[in-house]
N, CA and C atoms of all chains as a GROMACS GRO file, in nm:
protein
  618
    1MET      N    1   6.920   8.879  12.143
    1MET     CA    2   6.993   8.769  12.081
    1MET      C    3   7.022   8.696  12.182
    2ASN      N    4   7.041   8.536  12.139
    2ASN     CA    5   7.068   8.417  12.265
    2ASN      C    6   7.179   8.419  12.271
    3ASP      N    7   7.250   8.448  12.110
    3ASP     CA    8   7.424   8.406  12.146
    3ASP      C    9   7.484   8.551  12.177
    4SER      N   10   7.427   8.680  12.212
    4SER     CA   11   7.500   8.761  12.245
    4SER      C   12   7.580   8.731  12.362
    5LEU      N   13   7.643   8.874  12.348
    5LEU     CA   14   7.767   8.849  12.511
    5LEU      C   15   7.738   8.942  12.548
    6ASN      N   16   7.716   8.991  12.651
    6ASN     CA   17   7.653   9.114  12.775
    6ASN      C   18   7.726   9.141  12.845
    7LEU      N   19   7.817   9.264  12.895
    7LEU     CA   20   7.957   9.290  12.947
    7LEU      C   21   7.835   9.421  13.054
    8MET      N   22   7.906   9.359  13.219
    8MET     CA   23   7.807   9.534  13.284
    8MET      C   24   8.008   9.549  13.322
    9LEU      N   25   8.036   9.642  13.255
    9LEU     CA   26   8.174   9.730  13.289
    9LEU      C   27   8.125   9.791  13.459
   10LEU      N   28   8.175   9.808  13.594
   10LEU     CA   29   8.193   9.831  13.640
   10LEU      C   30   8.291   9.961  13.706
   11SER      N   31   8.410   9.845  13.681
   11SER     CA   32   8.524   9.869  13.784
   11SER      C   33   8.628   9.969  13.714
   12GLY      N   34   8.595  10.078  13.821
   12GLY     CA   35   8.727  10.145  13.757
   12GLY      C   36   8.874  10.128  13.753
   13GLU      N   37   8.958   9.984  13.765
   13GLU     CA   38   9.056   9.969  13.684
   13GLU      C   39   9.039   9.904  13.554
   14TYR      N   40   9.225   9.969  13.526
   14TYR     CA   41   9.213   9.990  13.404
   14TYR      C   42   9.197   9.873  13.311
   15ALA      N   43   9.309   9.751  13.401
   15ALA     CA   44   9.319   9.642  13.342
   15ALA      C   45   9.192   9.580  13.316
   16LYS      N   46   9.116   9.570  13.383
   16LYS     CA   47   8.957   9.502  13.359
   16LYS      C   48   8.924   9.559  13.253
   17ILE      N   49   8.940   9.708  13.284
   17ILE     CA   50   8.832   9.765  13.161
   17ILE      C   51   8.935   9.707  13.026
   18HIS      N   52   9.039   9.721  13.015
   18HIS     CA   53   9.118   9.635  12.800
   18HIS      C   54   9.093   9.494  12.813
   19ALA      N   55   9.082   9.430  12.939
   19ALA     CA   56   9.044   9.336  12.914
   19ALA      C   57   8.882   9.337  12.908
   20ALA      N   58   8.776   9.360  12.940
   20ALA     CA   59   8.680   9.387  12.863
   20ALA      C   60   8.674   9.458  12.686
   21ALA      N   61   8.746   9.530  12.672
   21ALA     CA   62   8.760   9.527  12.521
   21ALA      C   63   8.828   9.431  12.454
   22MET      N   64   8.930   9.427  12.447
   22MET     CA   65   9.012   9.263  12.386
   22MET      C   66   8.929   9.116  12.417
   23VAL      N   67   8.823   9.111  12.483
   23VAL     CA   68   8.730   9.024  12.507
   23VAL      C   69   8.594   9.093  12.326
   24THR      N   70   8.615   9.195  12.396
   24THR     CA   71   8.446   9.210  12.323
   24THR      C   72   8.489   9.249  12.148
   25LEU      N   73   8.617   9.309  12.111
   25LEU     CA   74   8.683   9.285  11.965
   25LEU      C   75   8.736   9.167  12.008
   26VAL      N   76   8.728   9.050  12.010
   26VAL     CA   77   8.717   8.923  11.908
   26VAL      C   78   8.579   8.817  11.933
   27ALA      N   79   8.523   8.869  11.969
   27ALA     CA   80   8.361   8.808  12.024
   27ALA      C   81   8.306   8.888  11.897
   28SER      N   82   8.305   8.998  11.881
   28SER     CA   83   8.298   9.068  11.778
   28SER      C   84   8.331   8.993  11.605
   29SER      N   85   8.492   8.995  11.628
   29SER     CA   86   8.501   8.947  11.484
   29SER      C   87   8.456   8.828  11.487
   30LEU      N   88   8.344   8.761  11.580
   30LEU     CA   89   8.352   8.605  11.525
   30LEU      C   90   8.215   8.620  11.551
   31GLY      N   91   8.169   8.727  11.450
   31GLY     CA   92   8.025   8.734  11.444
   31GLY      C   93   7.916   8.773  11.614
   32GLN      N   94   8.012   8.727  11.695
   32GLN     CA   95   7.847   8.717  11.812
   32GLN      C   96   7.877   8.941  11.871
   33PRO      N   97   7.710   8.914  11.850
   33PRO     CA   98   7.663   9.078  11.952
   33PRO      C   99   7.683   9.065  12.076
   34VAL      N  100   7.721   9.199  12.105
   34VAL     CA  101   7.794   9.255  12.232
   34VAL      C  102   7.723   9.375  12.251
   35ASN      N  103   7.642   9.360  12.392
   35ASN     CA  104   7.609   9.411  12.488
   35ASN      C  105   7.679   9.519  12.560
   36ILE      N  106   7.733   9.640  12.587
   36ILE     CA  107   7.758   9.656  12.718
   36ILE      C  108   7.711   9.772  12.802
   37PHE      N  109   7.696   9.739  12.913
   37PHE     CA  110   7.636   9.874  13.036
   37PHE      C  111   7.781   9.927  13.066
   38VAL      N  112   7.814   9.987  13.066
   38VAL     CA  113   7.947  10.114  13.119
   38VAL      C  114   7.860  10.176  13.278
   39SER      N  115   7.936  10.092  13.417
   39SER     CA  116   7.856  10.262  13.445
   39SER      C  117   7.968  10.219  13.596
   40MET      N  118   7.964  10.274  13.689
   40MET     CA  119   7.982  10.294  13.870
   40MET      C  120   8.185  10.377  13.857
   41GLU      N  121   8.250  10.261  13.838
   41GLU     CA  122   8.346  10.362  13.869
   41GLU      C  123   8.414  10.322  13.725
   42ALA      N  124   8.392  10.238  13.627
   42ALA     CA  125   8.388  10.272  13.504
   42ALA      C  126   8.392  10.350  13.416
   43LEU      N  127   8.259  10.429  13.433
   43LEU     CA  128   8.235  10.503  13.307
   43LEU      C  129   8.366  10.649  13.304
   44PRO      N  130   8.418  10.647  13.363
   44PRO     CA  131   8.485  10.775  13.398
   44PRO      C  132   8.604  10.751  13.251
   45ALA      N  133   8.626  10.662  13.320
   45ALA     CA  134   8.745  10.592  13.193
   45ALA      C  135   8.737  10.636  13.025
   46PHE      N  136   8.602  10.656  12.992
   46PHE     CA  137   8.483  10.679  12.895
   46PHE      C  138   8.495  10.879  12.866
   47HIS      N  139   8.560  10.885  12.949
   47HIS     CA  140   8.532  11.086  12.924
   47HIS      C  141   8.666  11.136  12.834
   48LYS      N  142   8.561  11.226  12.744
   48LYS     CA  143   8.623  11.264  12.691
   48LYS      C  144   8.796  11.329  12.747
   49ASP      N  145   8.750  11.444  12.894
   49ASP     CA  146   8.854  11.510  12.928
   49ASP      C  147   8.972  11.386  12.970
   50SER      N  148   9.042  11.382  12.941
   50SER     CA  149   9.168  11.243  12.952
   50SER      C  150   9.199  11.209  13.127
   51SER      N  151   9.182  11.411  13.220
   51SER     CA  152   9.201  11.464  13.305
   51SER      C  153   9.097  11.295  13.379
   52GLU      N  154   8.993  11.308  13.324
   52GLU     CA  155   8.838  11.196  13.429
   52GLU      C  156   8.931  11.071  13.371
   53ARG      N  157   8.985  11.006  13.237
   53ARG     CA  158   9.065  10.859  13.254
   53ARG      C  159   9.163  10.891  13.300
   54ASN      N  160   9.271  10.968  13.320
   54ASN     CA  161   9.367  10.922  13.402
   54ASN      C  162   9.326  10.924  13.535
   55ALA      N  163   9.210  10.907  13.556
   55ALA     CA  164   9.250  10.940  13.759
   55ALA      C  165   9.137  10.781  13.768
   56ILE      N  166   9.144  10.668  13.652
   56ILE     CA  167   9.113  10.576  13.677
   56ILE      C  168   9.266  10.515  13.792
   57GLY      N  169   9.217  10.448  13.817
   57GLY     CA  170   9.316  10.308  13.892
   57GLY      C  171   9.400  10.213  13.767
   58LYS      N  172   9.525  10.201  13.853
   58LYS     CA  173   9.628  10.136  13.757
   58LYS      C  174   9.682  10.013  13.828
   59GLY      N  175   9.694   9.913  13.863
   59GLY     CA  176   9.759   9.812  13.940
   59GLY      C  177   9.908   9.813  13.858
   60PRO      N  178  10.009   9.740  13.880
   60PRO     CA  179  10.122   9.720  13.827
   60PRO      C  180  10.042   9.647  13.714
   61ILE      N  181   9.977   9.470  13.651
   61ILE     CA  182   9.937   9.498  13.575
   61ILE      C  183   9.894   9.638  13.449
   62GLY      N  184   9.827   9.694  13.463
   62GLY     CA  185   9.697   9.808  13.398
   62GLY      C  186   9.824   9.903  13.401
   63ARG      N  187   9.920   9.905  13.487
   63ARG     CA  188  10.086  10.022  13.452
   63ARG      C  189  10.136  10.012  13.298
   64ILE      N  190  10.123   9.891  13.306
   64ILE     CA  191  10.255   9.800  13.163
   64ILE      C  192  10.127   9.824  13.082
   65ILE      N  193  10.032   9.787  13.065
   65ILE     CA  194   9.918   9.796  12.962
   65ILE      C  195   9.886   9.960  12.907
   66ALA      N  196   9.888  10.000  13.026
   66ALA     CA  197   9.821  10.136  12.970
   66ALA      C  198   9.992  10.196  12.864
   67GLU      N  199  10.069  10.179  12.938
   67GLU     CA  200  10.220  10.198  12.860
   67GLU      C  201  10.303  10.182  12.707
   68THR      N  202  10.222  10.050  12.680
   68THR     CA  203  10.306   9.977  12.583
   68THR      C  204  10.157   9.907  12.489
   69ALA      N  205  10.069   9.902  12.555
   69ALA     CA  206   9.924   9.848  12.475
   69ALA      C  207   9.913   9.970  12.327
   70SER      N  208   9.891   9.928  12.208
   70SER     CA  209   9.818   9.975  12.109
   70SER      C  210   9.743   9.899  11.980
   71PRO      N  211   9.676   9.958  11.981
   71PRO     CA  212   9.547   9.968  12.030
   71PRO      C  213   9.490  10.086  12.194
   72ASP      N  214   9.465  10.127  12.256
   72ASP     CA  215   9.420  10.130  12.426
   72ASP      C  216   9.284  10.099  12.442
   73TYR      N  217   9.183  10.065  12.546
   73TYR     CA  218   9.092  10.033  12.536
   73TYR      C  219   9.032  10.135  12.428
   74LEU      N  220   9.048  10.220  12.457
   74LEU     CA  221   8.914  10.271  12.390
   74LEU      C  222   8.931  10.220  12.207
   75GLY      N  223   9.065  10.194  12.166
   75GLY     CA  224   9.073  10.210  12.052
   75GLY      C  225   9.044  10.075  12.042
   76LEU      N  226   9.025   9.981  12.073
   76LEU     CA  227   8.953   9.840  12.070
   76LEU      C  228   8.792   9.819  12.100
   77PHE      N  229   8.741   9.929  12.149
   77PHE     CA  230   8.627   9.940  12.167
   77PHE      C  231   8.542   9.970  12.003
   78LYS      N  232   8.642  10.068  11.909
   78LYS     CA  233   8.675  10.122  11.807
   78LYS      C  234   8.625  10.014  11.727
   79GLU      N  235   8.759   9.991  11.720
   79GLU     CA  236   8.841   9.868  11.560
   79GLU      C  237   8.660   9.772  11.619
   80ALA      N  238   8.631   9.701  11.759
   80ALA     CA  239   8.538   9.635  11.731
   80ALA      C  240   8.395   9.654  11.702
   81LYS      N  241   8.350   9.770  11.717
   81LYS     CA  242   8.283   9.823  11.689
   81LYS      C  243   8.199   9.837  11.568
   82ASP      N  244   8.338   9.836  11.461
   82ASP     CA  245   8.353   9.888  11.346
   82ASP      C  246   8.359   9.737  11.290
   83MET      N  247   8.427   9.653  11.349
   83MET     CA  248   8.424   9.502  11.340
   83MET      C  249   8.258   9.438  11.304
   84GLY      N  250   8.146   9.427  11.441
   84GLY     CA  251   7.991   9.371  11.421
   84GLY      C  252   7.957   9.515  11.498
   85GLU      N  253   7.861   9.401  11.552
   85GLU     CA  254   7.771   9.451  11.640
   85GLU      C  255   7.750   9.459  11.733
   86VAL      N  256   7.798   9.580  11.815
   86VAL     CA  257   7.861   9.598  11.934
   86VAL      C  258   7.777   9.739  11.970
   87HIS      N  259   7.710   9.730  12.151
   87HIS     CA  260   7.647   9.849  12.121
   87HIS      C  261   7.742   9.872  12.263
   88LEU      N  262   7.716   9.991  12.298
   88LEU     CA  263   7.772  10.098  12.416
   88LEU      C  264   7.672  10.131  12.507
   89TYR      N  265   7.630  10.127  12.652
   89TYR     CA  266   7.514  10.207  12.723
   89TYR      C  267   7.573  10.258  12.767
   90ALA      N  268   7.575  10.372  12.890
   90ALA     CA  269   7.646  10.432  12.949
   90ALA      C  270   7.548  10.459  13.032
   91CYS      N  271   7.581  10.422  13.185
   91CYS     CA  272   7.456  10.441  13.284
   91CYS      C  273   7.426  10.533  13.315
   92SER      N  274   7.336  10.610  13.337
   92SER     CA  275   7.239  10.725  13.316
   92SER      C  276   7.271  10.778  13.487
   93LEU      N  277   7.263  10.639  13.614
   93LEU     CA  278   7.288  10.734  13.701
   93LEU      C  279   7.400  10.752  13.723
   94VAL      N  280   7.556  10.735  13.712
   94VAL     CA  281   7.641  10.793  13.687
   94VAL      C  282   7.680  10.935  13.662
   95ILE      N  283   7.600  10.966  13.531
   95ILE     CA  284   7.602  11.078  13.430
   95ILE      C  285   7.532  11.182  13.519
   96ASP      N  286   7.436  11.132  13.564
   96ASP     CA  287   7.357  11.250  13.672
   96ASP      C  288   7.379  11.302  13.786
   97LEU      N  289   7.423  11.124  13.846
   97LEU     CA  290   7.584  11.211  13.966
   97LEU      C  291   7.744  11.336  13.904
   98LYS      N  292   7.706  11.280  13.815
   98LYS     CA  293   7.848  11.352  13.795
   98LYS      C  294   7.826  11.447  13.725
   99HIS      N  295   7.621  11.542  13.666
   99HIS     CA  296   7.661  11.617  13.616
   99HIS      C  297   7.750  11.654  13.472
  100TRP      N  298   7.681  11.516  13.441
  100TRP     CA  299   7.739  11.518  13.265
  100TRP      C  300   7.679  11.490  13.157
  101ASP      N  301   7.707  11.481  13.038
  101ASP     CA  302   7.592  11.440  12.983
  101ASP      C  303   7.654  11.385  12.868
  102LEU      N  304   7.621  11.299  12.764
  102LEU     CA  305   7.671  11.203  12.652
  102LEU      C  306   7.804  11.207  12.625
  103ASN      N  307   7.729  11.341  12.517
  103ASN     CA  308   7.818  11.419  12.422
  103ASN      C  309   7.984  11.496  12.528
  104GLN      N  310   7.958  11.434  12.660
  104GLN     CA  311   8.075  11.494  12.697
  104GLN      C  312   8.166  11.361  12.721
  105LEU      N  313   8.086  11.225  12.648
  105LEU     CA  314   8.186  11.056  12.717
  105LEU      C  315   8.262  11.098  12.586
  106VAL      N  316   8.351  10.977  12.552
  106VAL     CA  317   8.391  10.947  12.411
  106VAL      C  318   8.275  10.903  12.353
  107PRO      N  319   8.263  10.961  12.163
  107PRO     CA  320   8.138  10.843  12.097
  107PRO      C  321   8.101  10.786  12.052
  108ILE      N  322   8.168  10.640  12.140
  108ILE     CA  323   8.117  10.537  12.170
  108ILE      C  324   8.011  10.502  12.132
  109PHE      N  325   7.968  10.547  12.236
  109PHE     CA  326   7.785  10.472  12.318
  109PHE      C  327   7.712  10.522  12.173
  110ASP      N  328   7.626  10.418  12.189
  110ASP     CA  329   7.455  10.460  12.118
  110ASP      C  330   7.378  10.496  12.225
  111ASP      N  331   7.390  10.540  12.378
  111ASP     CA  332   7.296  10.571  12.439
  111ASP      C  333   7.344  10.557  12.581
  112MET      N  334   7.197  10.635  12.607
  112MET     CA  335   7.295  10.645  12.729
  112MET      C  336   7.149  10.611  12.813
  113MET      N  337   7.143  10.477  12.924
  113MET     CA  338   7.004  10.448  13.048
  113MET      C  339   7.055  10.346  13.115
  114GLY      N  340   6.934  10.329  13.209
  114GLY     CA  341   6.993  10.274  13.397
  114GLY      C  342   6.971  10.156  13.307
  115ILE      N  343   6.996  10.077  13.479
  115ILE     CA  344   6.983   9.918  13.422
  115ILE      C  345   6.881   9.835  13.362
  116ALA      N  346   6.756   9.848  13.436
  116ALA     CA  347   6.602   9.854  13.370
  116ALA      C  348   6.640   9.865  13.158
  117GLY      N  349   6.691   9.950  13.193
  117GLY     CA  350   6.713   9.940  12.995
  117GLY      C  351   6.774   9.850  12.922
  118PHE      N  352   6.859   9.845  13.044
  118PHE     CA  353   6.969   9.726  12.908
  118PHE      C  354   6.989   9.545  12.970
  119LEU      N  355   6.897   9.546  13.114
  119LEU     CA  356   6.855   9.389  13.142
  119LEU      C  357   6.702   9.394  13.009
  120GLY      N  358   6.620   9.541  12.992
  120GLY     CA  359   6.531   9.487  12.921
  120GLY      C  360   6.594   9.460  12.728
  121LYS      N  361   6.742   9.522  12.702
  121LYS     CA  362   6.751   9.494  12.588
  121LYS      C  363   6.813   9.343  12.524
  122VAL      N  364   6.902   9.301  12.640
  122VAL     CA  365   6.960   9.172  12.711
  122VAL      C  366   6.937   9.068  12.743
  123SER      N  367   6.807   9.068  12.713
  123SER     CA  368   6.720   8.876  12.789
  123SER      C  369   6.804   8.718  12.730
  124GLY      N  370   6.858   8.734  12.648
  124GLY     CA  371   6.953   8.654  12.648
  124GLY      C  372   7.092   8.643  12.647
  125GLY      N  373   7.155   8.457  12.610
  125GLY     CA  374   7.307   8.480  12.514
  125GLY      C  375   7.390   8.555  12.706
  126THR      N  376   7.502   8.517  12.706
  126THR     CA  377   7.569   8.491  12.781
  126THR      C  378   7.669   8.669  12.918
  127SER      N  379   7.585   8.651  12.991
  127SER     CA  380   7.668   8.794  13.076
  127SER      C  381   7.796   8.795  13.148
  128LEU      N  382   7.860   8.861  13.156
  128LEU     CA  383   7.988   8.852  13.195
  128LEU      C  384   7.996   9.026  13.286
  129THR      N  385   8.098   8.992  13.396
  129THR     CA  386   8.064   9.160  13.445
  129THR      C  387   8.216   9.162  13.476
  130PHE      N  388   8.300   9.317  13.500
  130PHE     CA  389   8.409   9.365  13.471
  130PHE      C  390   8.413   9.455  13.550
  131MET      N  391  10.570   7.489  10.447
  131MET     CA  392  10.517   7.675  10.456
  131MET      C  393  10.465   7.740  10.370
  132ALA      N  394  10.391   7.757  10.298
  132ALA     CA  395  10.328   7.825  10.149
  132ALA      C  396  10.334   7.945  10.129
  133ASP      N  397  10.341   7.963   9.987
  133ASP     CA  398  10.419   8.131   9.895
  133ASP      C  399  10.284   8.252  10.030
  134ALA      N  400  10.294   8.287  10.057
  134ALA     CA  401  10.222   8.407  10.177
  134ALA      C  402  10.219   8.491  10.136
  135LYS      N  403  10.138   8.563  10.167
  135LYS     CA  404  10.111   8.763  10.212
  135LYS      C  405  10.161   8.767  10.317
  136VAL      N  406  10.260   8.847  10.373
  136VAL     CA  407  10.270   8.848  10.513
  136VAL      C  408  10.262   8.925  10.572
  137VAL      N  409  10.186   8.903  10.720
  137VAL     CA  410  10.112   8.989  10.838
  137VAL      C  411  10.266   9.022  10.901
  138ASP      N  412  10.356   9.175  10.866
  138ASP     CA  413  10.451   9.169  11.014
  138ASP      C  414  10.388   9.212  11.147
  139ALA      N  415  10.393   9.136  11.232
  139ALA     CA  416  10.259   9.138  11.394
  139ALA      C  417  10.392   9.227  11.494
  140ARG      N  418  10.570   9.150  11.454
  140ARG     CA  419  10.597   9.170  11.586
  140ARG      C  420  10.611   9.316  11.636
  141GLY      N  421  10.634   9.253  11.808
  141GLY     CA  422  10.664   9.367  11.904
  141GLY      C  423  10.553   9.416  11.902
  142SER      N  424  10.466   9.340  11.862
  142SER     CA  425  10.285   9.391  11.836
  142SER      C  426  10.282   9.294  11.982
  143PHE      N  427  10.148   9.322  12.096
  143PHE     CA  428  10.120   9.286  12.237
  143PHE      C  429  10.005   9.233  12.186
  144CYS      N  430   9.989   9.081  12.243
  144CYS     CA  431   9.802   8.998  12.232
  144CYS      C  432   9.704   9.169  12.332
  145PRO      N  433   9.594   9.158  12.212
  145PRO     CA  434   9.586   9.124  12.089
  145PRO      C  435   9.640   9.147  11.918
  146GLY      N  436   9.723   9.276  11.963
  146GLY     CA  437   9.805   9.245  11.801
  146GLY      C  438   9.814   9.181  11.713
  147PRO      N  439   9.869   9.111  11.711
  147PRO     CA  440   9.874   8.989  11.572
  147PRO      C  441   9.708   8.980  11.474
  148LEU      N  442   9.634   8.962  11.606
  148LEU     CA  443   9.545   8.880  11.591
  148LEU      C  444   9.470   8.960  11.517
  149MET      N  445   9.406   9.122  11.541
  149MET     CA  446   9.398   9.163  11.490
  149MET      C  447   9.392   9.254  11.334
  150GLU      N  448   9.603   9.234  11.313
  150GLU     CA  449   9.673   9.238  11.190
  150GLU      C  450   9.608   9.144  11.086
  151LEU      N  451   9.580   9.069  11.203
  151LEU     CA  452   9.561   8.923  11.089
  151LEU      C  453   9.350   8.921  11.102
  152ILE      N  454   9.313   8.969  11.137
  152ILE     CA  455   9.135   9.017  11.061
  152ILE      C  456   9.169   9.080  10.990
  153LYS      N  457   9.292   9.242  10.992
  153LYS     CA  458   9.193   9.358  10.914
  153LYS      C  459   9.280   9.291  10.813
  154GLY      N  460   9.345   9.225  10.809
  154GLY     CA  461   9.412   9.107  10.615
  154GLY      C  462   9.286   9.042  10.605
  155ILE      N  463   9.191   8.966  10.637
  155ILE     CA  464   9.128   8.859  10.631
  155ILE      C  465   9.058   8.963  10.514
  156ARG      N  466   9.043   9.032  10.604
  156ARG     CA  467   8.890   9.147  10.542
  156ARG      C  468   8.907   9.204  10.389
  157GLN      N  469   9.055   9.239  10.454
  157GLN     CA  470   9.089   9.340  10.236
  157GLN      C  471   9.110   9.200  10.164
  158GLU      N  472   9.171   9.121  10.172
  158GLU     CA  473   9.222   8.975  10.094
  158GLU      C  474   9.101   8.847  10.005
  159PRO      N  475   9.136   8.816   9.903
  159PRO     CA  476   8.990   8.765   9.831
  159PRO      C  477   8.995   8.597   9.881
  160VAL      N  478   8.900   8.501   9.904
  160VAL     CA  479   8.925   8.434   9.946
  160VAL      C  480   8.968   8.313   9.896
  161GLY      N  481   9.081   8.211   9.931
  161GLY     CA  482   9.130   8.133   9.876
  161GLY      C  483   9.343   8.193   9.952
  162THR      N  484   9.318   8.361   9.937
  162THR     CA  485   9.433   8.432  10.002
  162THR      C  486   9.478   8.312  10.139
  163VAL      N  487   9.639   8.272  10.145
  163VAL     CA  488   9.730   8.291  10.264
  163VAL      C  489   9.770   8.386  10.325
  164LEU      N  490   9.753   8.406  10.444
  164LEU     CA  491   9.822   8.497  10.500
  164LEU      C  492   9.957   8.376  10.658
  165GLU      N  493  10.073   8.488  10.634
  165GLU     CA  494  10.128   8.442  10.698
  165GLU      C  495  10.172   8.535  10.836
  166VAL      N  496  10.092   8.567  10.959
  166VAL     CA  497  10.141   8.630  11.041
  166VAL      C  498  10.272   8.559  11.167
  167TRP      N  499  10.312   8.711  11.143
  167TRP     CA  500  10.463   8.715  11.213
  167TRP      C  501  10.406   8.770  11.359
  168SER      N  502  10.493   8.675  11.412
  168SER     CA  503  10.456   8.716  11.610
  168SER      C  504  10.554   8.753  11.696
  169SER      N  505  10.572   8.784  11.760
  169SER     CA  506  10.684   8.736  11.843
  169SER      C  507  10.591   8.757  12.007
  170ASP      N  508  10.463   8.725  12.011
  170ASP     CA  509  10.370   8.764  12.112
  170ASP      C  510  10.349   8.610  12.082
  171ARG      N  511  10.333   8.528  12.233
  171ARG     CA  512  10.390   8.362  12.262
  171ARG      C  513  10.212   8.321  12.309
  172GLY      N  514  10.092   8.442  12.270
  172GLY     CA  515   9.944   8.310  12.273
  172GLY      C  516   9.910   8.280  12.161
  173SER      N  517  10.023   8.368  12.090
  173SER     CA  518   9.961   8.334  11.913
  173SER      C  519   9.980   8.239  11.851
  174ALA      N  520  10.088   8.212  11.848
  174ALA     CA  521  10.044   8.100  11.836
  174ALA      C  522   9.918   7.960  11.903
  175LYS      N  523   9.922   7.959  11.998
  175LYS     CA  524   9.814   7.923  12.018
  175LYS      C  525   9.618   8.014  11.978
  176ASP      N  526   9.606   8.179  12.001
  176ASP     CA  527   9.531   8.221  12.008
  176ASP      C  528   9.489   8.221  11.804
  177ILE      N  529   9.556   8.238  11.776
  177ILE     CA  530   9.529   8.233  11.622
  177ILE      C  531   9.468   8.151  11.573
  178PRO      N  532   9.550   8.006  11.637
  178PRO     CA  533   9.464   7.856  11.510
  178PRO      C  534   9.261   7.862  11.606
  179GLU      N  535   9.273   7.887  11.730
  179GLU     CA  536   9.095   7.942  11.793
  179GLU      C  537   9.095   7.960  11.720
  180TRP      N  538   9.104   8.132  11.682
  180TRP     CA  539   9.002   8.166  11.610
  180TRP      C  540   8.979   8.190  11.465
  181VAL      N  541   9.121   8.098  11.418
  181VAL     CA  542   9.045   8.051  11.237
  181VAL      C  543   8.964   7.988  11.302
  182ALA      N  544   8.971   7.837  11.357
  182ALA     CA  545   8.883   7.786  11.390
  182ALA      C  546   8.731   7.846  11.375
  183ARG      N  547   8.749   7.909  11.450
  183ARG     CA  548   8.584   7.930  11.521
  183ARG      C  549   8.528   8.014  11.364
  184ALA      N  550   8.644   8.135  11.208
  184ALA     CA  551   8.598   8.168  11.199
  184ALA      C  552   8.534   8.118  11.074
  185GLY      N  553   8.605   7.976  11.084
  185GLY     CA  554   8.599   7.930  10.920
  185GLY      C  555   8.688   7.934  10.818
  186HIS      N  556   8.796   8.028  10.915
  186HIS     CA  557   8.910   7.962  10.845
  186HIS      C  558   9.012   7.800  10.796
  187GLU      N  559   9.140   7.845  10.785
  187GLU     CA  560   9.202   7.747  10.818
  187GLU      C  561   9.320   7.778  10.800
  188VAL      N  562   9.402   7.664  10.895
  188VAL     CA  563   9.590   7.707  10.925
  188VAL      C  564   9.626   7.570  10.842
  189VAL      N  565   9.699   7.618  10.787
  189VAL     CA  566   9.825   7.550  10.698
  189VAL      C  567   9.958   7.602  10.740
  190GLY      N  568   9.987   7.640  10.844
  190GLY     CA  569  10.109   7.605  10.887
  190GLY      C  570  10.092   7.707  10.992
  191ASN      N  571  10.190   7.654  11.051
  191ASN     CA  572  10.252   7.714  11.184
  191ASN      C  573  10.398   7.672  11.268
  192VAL      N  574  10.474   7.744  11.289
  192VAL     CA  575  10.619   7.688  11.294
  192VAL      C  576  10.644   7.846  11.391
  193GLU      N  577  10.785   7.791  11.446
  193GLU     CA  578  10.814   7.971  11.567
  193GLU      C  579  10.956   7.924  11.473
  194GLU      N  580  11.028   8.076  11.417
  194GLU     CA  581  11.135   8.042  11.363
  194GLU      C  582  11.230   8.124  11.475
  195ASP      N  583  11.324   8.093  11.574
  195ASP     CA  584  11.375   8.245  11.643
  195ASP      C  585  11.321   8.323  11.677
  196GLY      N  586  11.243   8.268  11.779
  196GLY     CA  587  11.139   8.321  11.873
  196GLY      C  588  11.034   8.352  11.813
  197ILE      N  589  11.026   8.392  11.663
  197ILE     CA  590  10.911   8.443  11.584
  197ILE      C  591  10.844   8.325  11.512
  198PHE      N  592  10.679   8.336  11.571
  198PHE     CA  593  10.568   8.266  11.530
  198PHE      C  594  10.551   8.307  11.429
  199LYS      N  595  10.524   8.224  11.308
  199LYS     CA  596  10.471   8.212  11.156
  199LYS      C  597  10.329   8.113  11.149
  200VAL      N  598  10.213   8.224  11.161
  200VAL     CA  599  10.117   8.120  11.193
  200VAL      C  600  10.058   8.198  11.016
  201GLN      N  601  10.039   8.054  10.945
  201GLN     CA  602   9.982   8.057  10.786
  201GLN      C  603   9.805   8.057  10.816
  202VAL      N  604   9.722   8.130  10.746
  202VAL     CA  605   9.603   8.113  10.819
  202VAL      C  606   9.562   8.124  10.602
  203LYS      N  607   9.460   8.031  10.576
  203LYS     CA  608   9.376   8.039  10.457
  203LYS      C  609   9.269   8.100  10.432
  204LYS      N  610   9.164   8.172  10.390
  204LYS     CA  611   9.079   8.297  10.437
  204LYS      C  612   8.948   8.196  10.286
  205MET      N  613   8.826   8.065  10.368
  205MET     CA  614   8.798   8.014  10.326
  205MET      C  615   8.653   8.083  10.272
  206LYS      N  616   8.657   8.197  10.390
  206LYS     CA  617   8.486   8.256  10.279
  206LYS      C  618   8.517   8.422  10.280
   0.00000   0.00000   0.00000
């Protein structure tokens, strides 16, 4: 859809992932479809194993957000999915490199795919990278 | 300020008050006025922006002792 919002989550920085979750929630609440490709250093933030999730970087603000924000970014993404048309896709490259399966990630992903697959899904709209 | 159903989001950080408002709006019938109480200073501007985009109406917006009270009428 041309009015969709397309996010690329690449950074393993907690604050950026949280910001992406807030953007997703507000866009979803306004009826805007959101497509999210999670790759590179961001994907471990979505692992079921908390030791993987906790390994992502936190700057001064990220630390405060992690300690105080409720819900956290996973909760925000879940709320956004419940509220509207939000699709998350896990990067197959990182999954392969880490020898993971999709079911080792938190159950908010619609599918796993490569960048070509994601770009094929999002031929229009606004794109942001975090 | 009109009589309203209070959504007490004091102590919640951005976007918590907005999330609480959205949940409230989804649950209530058209015509309901909700009043969000927020200690988050961004809410007084963020909530009216969201309300305008979502097609509802802000019917009140005041600050009392550091608490922002935004009244929103569900329009659709």
